[in-house]
N, C-alpha and C positions, 0 to 999 in steps of 0.2 A: 894730902901729900903723896900717898901711894899713886894717885892718878898721874901726877907729874912724872914720877919715875917710870911708870908704864908707858906713858905717852912719849917720853924722851927715848932716844935711841940707846940701846944698851951701852954702846961704846962711849957715848957722851956721859951717860950716868956714871959709868965706872971712872971715866977720865975726870969729870968735873966733881968737885966736892959738894957738900950741902949748900955752900954759898951759891954755887952756880944753879943748883936746883931751885933755890928760892927765887933767884932772878928770873929763871925760866917761867916759874909759876906766876910771878908778878906780871911779866910781859904778856903771858897767855891770858891771865884774868882780865 
């Protein structure tokens, strides 16, 4: 999970909630 947050841009991380983070990780995986 931490990897996704670090890889993601800080702006996106702060802007998008956990839901967005999960989707990002899913698409990345």
